[in-house]
N, C-alpha and C positions, 0 to 999 in steps of 0.2 A: 504495499497498498505505500501511494507516493504521499508525501508531509505538505497539507496544503501551504500553497505561500504567502495568505495575509497570515497566518499564526504558526509561525514555526516553533515562537518561542514558547508556548503557552506550558504553565507548569500543573502541576497533578494539583496544586493549592488550589491556584485559578479555577481550573474547571470541578474541581469536587465546590467549591466558593458558589459559582455560579448554578449547579445543574446542585446543591443543596436549594439554594432557595426556590427553586422553580419543580424541587422535589415539596420544602412544603407551603408552597404556596397551594397547593391540590393536596397535602394533604388539609390544612387551615380549613379547603374547601369544600375535599367531605366534611371534616368535622363538622362545619357549620350544618349545608344540610342532613348530616344525619340527630343535631342539636334541631332543629326543626321542625321536620319527622318527624319524630321522636322515640326512634329508636337507635342513638346515642345508647341507651343506658342494658344494652342485648350486648352477650360475651361475643356473641359474633360480628357485627363492626368490626370491633376490635382488625380482627384477622385482614379487613382490607388493608386500610391501617401499614402494615406488618409487606403486602403484596405492593402499597403504591409502593413503600423504601427500601424493596428490592427493584426493582423497574427500575426506576429513579437510580441507584448504586449503578447496574450494570451499565442502561443506556449512561453515565459518568465514562463507567470504564469502559468502554464503543467509541465514544463519542474520542477518548484519549488516545485511543489507540490507533482510530483514524486519521486521528492529529495530527501524530509522531508515528505513525506507522513504524518500520525497522528499529529506532530506534527512542522509541519506550521502555523506559530501564522497570522492571516488574514493582520494586518498591513503589515506586510512581503511578501507576496502575492502581495497586492495593490502597498503598493513602490516600489516592481520589475516590474511592470507592466507599473508605473509613467514612472521610469528610463529607462527602454528599451524606452524609446519616446520618452525621452527631446535627450541621449544618440545619436540616431537613427536624430532626426531633428534638431542637434545644426552637424552634419555629415554631411547633405544634405545643409543645410544652408550652412557652409564652401565650401561644392564641389561647390555649386551655388555660390560661390563668384569664387571662383578659373575658372567656366567653363566660367561665364563675363569677363573672361578676355580671356581667349583662346581664347573662340568661339560668337563673341559678338552676332553677326550677326545668329547665329542659336536661339538665345534666347530671342524674339523678346515677349516689352514685352507692347506692343501696345492695346492688349485687355485688361490686367488691366488696363492700363489709360483710354482706355475710360470709363470700368467699374465705376471707380473712380474720373475722371475729371479731371485732373492730373498726373501728371507723377511719375511715381513708381520708388526712387529711390534704389541702389545697399542691403544699406544697410539697410533699411522699412525695403525691401524686405527680408531678415535674417533674420530680428527681425519678419514677419509677418510667414514664415515656422518656427521659434519654438519658437511661441505663439501657431499656431496649430496644431505639435506637441506633447506638451501642455497640453493642452485642448484635441486634441485627446487621449491622457493618459489616464486624468486621467475616460475619461467617460470610457472608455473598458474596465480597470483595475475597475472602480466597476463593472460593469456591468461582467466581467467575475469571480470578484470574488464570485457573487453572485451561478456562475456554483459549480467553483474551493474549498470554503471554506470546512471546516473540520465540521462535522455535528458535534456543540454541545450540548454531553449531560447528559455532568456536566459544570457548567458557570465560573465555579470556577476555572476550569482545561482547558476550555479552553481562556482563559485573558492568558497565558503562554507564 
């Protein structure tokens, strides 16, 4: 794959941050729709959050591979997926805090309360969202990089 002439110096951080913002915006939109339609309190609704996060990380790694071509370092691709998931998770966590202030009735955490046996505060929910996103990003990036990695013919060349 050839390097695009207009973005030859794209870094993993820039790519991960940009795709993280896009993924976070999609997650926030989905959460708002789920809260307004009343199915936010269902545990199954969180499954789509994970799928959106996985898709965002994989698309970020794929874009980084397309731009960098054969010059994509393994750790750069791995890092761009993790950064994407972290940025998106922090955005979703902050949006969750804002949503609990604006629409407190639509964000019913009683099912989470029943699952853990104690009341789940907004701060703990915020931290849980970030932790879930970080772990999803680490695992997804590790798996996706097995597909997107540059096939190493020369081990010394692959180290750059």
